[in-house]
N, C-alpha and C positions, 0 to 999 in steps of 0.2 A: 555531379551527376555523370554517369558513364554514358557517353553518347552512343557507343556501339550497342549496348544491351538495354538501354533505357532503365537503369537501376541506380539506386542510391544506397549508401551504407545505412544500416538500421539506426545506429547511434546518431548519425547526422540528421536523419529524417525525424526521429523522436524529438530532437532538439528544435528542429525547424518548425514542426507543427505544434510546439509548445506543450508536449507531454512530459518534458524534462526541462528543468530550469536552466541547466548548463549542459554542454556537450559532454563534459567529463562526468556529470551525474548520469547521463544516459549510458556512457561507456561503463561506468561502475555498475549500473543496474544490469547491463548485459553480462558482465563478468560474474555477477552474483547470482545469475540464473533467474532473474526477475522478468526477463523478456523472452517471449516465444513468438516465432513466426511460423504460421501454419502448423502449430502444435509442436514444433521442434525448438529446443533451446537455441537461442541466437547469440553468436559471438558478435562483438561490436562491428566487425568488418563485413558481416553478412549483408548481401545485397537484397533489398526489397524491390518488388515490382508492383505495378498496378494490379489490384485484385487480391493481394496478399492480406491475410488476417494477422494482425499484430496484437499480442496480449502483453500488457505491462502491469506489474503489481505495484500499486501506489497506495501507501498507508494501509496495507493489509487487505486491499480489495483489488481484483483484477479489472483492468480497463481494457475492453475489447474494441478494436477499431479495424476498419477495412481501408486499405490504401486506395484512394481514387486519383491522386495526383502526386507526382514526385517532385519534391523540392529539396534543395540542399542548403539553402540560406534561410535564416530566420526571418519570418515575415509577420505582418500584423495578425492579430487574433481573428479578424474577419476573413482574411485570406487563408489562414491556416485551417479554419473550419471547413473551407471548401476542399481541402486536400484529404479529408478522411470522412468516413461514415462511422459514427459512434454506435456500436452495437452492445454497449455495456448493459448488463441486466441491472434492474433497479436494486439498490442496496436494501438489505433487510432493515425493518424499522428498529430504532434503538429501543432497547428494553429499559423501562424506567428503573433508575437506580433504587434499590431498596432503601427504606428510611434507616437512619442510623439506629443501631440497636441500643435502646435505653433500658437499663436494668434498674429495678427498684433497689433502694438502699437496703442492704442486708440480704439481698438475693444473690446467689452465686457462691463462689468460694470465699471463706472467711479470710480476713487479712491476718498477718502475723500477730498483731495485737489482739484481735478477736480470738485467735486460737489459744493464746496464753490465758485469756479470761475464761474460755471454755474449760481448759485444763484445770484451772484453779477451782472452778465450780464442781468439777468431777473429782477433785482431790488427787490429781496426778502430779502435782508440782512438788 
């Protein structure tokens, strides 16, 4: 933590509040453009301050949090929960997967064997 400005690196903060499993994963997410601070793409060394909005894309969905407390070392999950306000919108409901398409035997395109039999019936062989 930077004592002069009261700020912490964004990759370190993401790791400390358990939004990333490792600090290198947080750094990779920043470099890949998956992290935004106040709407701007964040490089790993960007400093976050209390009140900043941080968006991180995890498994295809954006997680939106507001920084309430700055920490640079990983802490327990209960302490980490006090360091942010989760403003993530609810995920859309999962669409039920359609049933496997089952086709009646004989429906659809004929097999090679069936085409030969059709040709014999029509006298084309």
